N, C-alpha and C positions, 0 to 999 in steps of 0.2 A: 512433481510438486516440490518446490523449494521453500525453505522457511527462513524468516528473519526474526530474530529475537530483538525487539526494539524496546524492551521493558525498561531499559536504563536511559532512554532518550525522551526528553521532554522539550516542549516549545521553548525557544525557537529552534533548537537543534534537531528536532524531530524530522521536519520535512525534507531537508537536503539529503541526508544519508538514505532515507527511504526511497526518494525519487531516483537517486543514483543507482541504488540496488535494483529497482524495477527496470530502469532503462538498460541495465547491463544484461538483462535476461533475453533469451531468444523469443521470437514471436510465438504465440500460443502457449507459452509457459504459464503455469498457475503458481502464484506465490501466496504463502500464508504468513501474515505479519501479525505479531503479537506485541501489544504495547499496554502501558498503564496511563498513557497521556490522555487526559480527559477531553481534550479538544481534537483528538486524532480523527474522529469521524469527519469533521469539516475539512481538515487537511487532506485526508484521503480522497474525499469527494472532489476536491479541487484538483488534485493531481490526476485522478482518473478521468475527470471531465476534460482536462487539458489535452490528454493523450488519447482519449476515446477508448479507454480500457474499462472492462466491466469490474464491478465492485460488489461484494457481498460482505456483510458484517454481522457480528454477534458479540454481545457482552456476556462475559462469564465472570461473576464475582467482580473483582476490581481490574480485570483484564479485558481488553478489546481485541477481538480477533477479526482480521480482514482477509478475504480471499480476493486476489486481484488476478484477472486473466488478461495477460498482455496480448492484445489483438494486433495484427499487423496494420500498419498505417496504409490506407488506400491512397495510391498516387493517382492524381487526375491528369 
């Protein structure tokens, strides 16, 4: 598992660095992303839906924690 501390990133700067970080990971890697961005859930859902990655989330105090499993893209 790898971790990204995105607590200093807020919209609109949040999505691009997070997406680039996730795309750089190997398939089947699990990433733990921590942020304080209140709109992060919608952003993370959009990113994970676009790439068909699984997403789990939890709110702890003023932080949002996301676990993203980067699943391999199935080629047809």
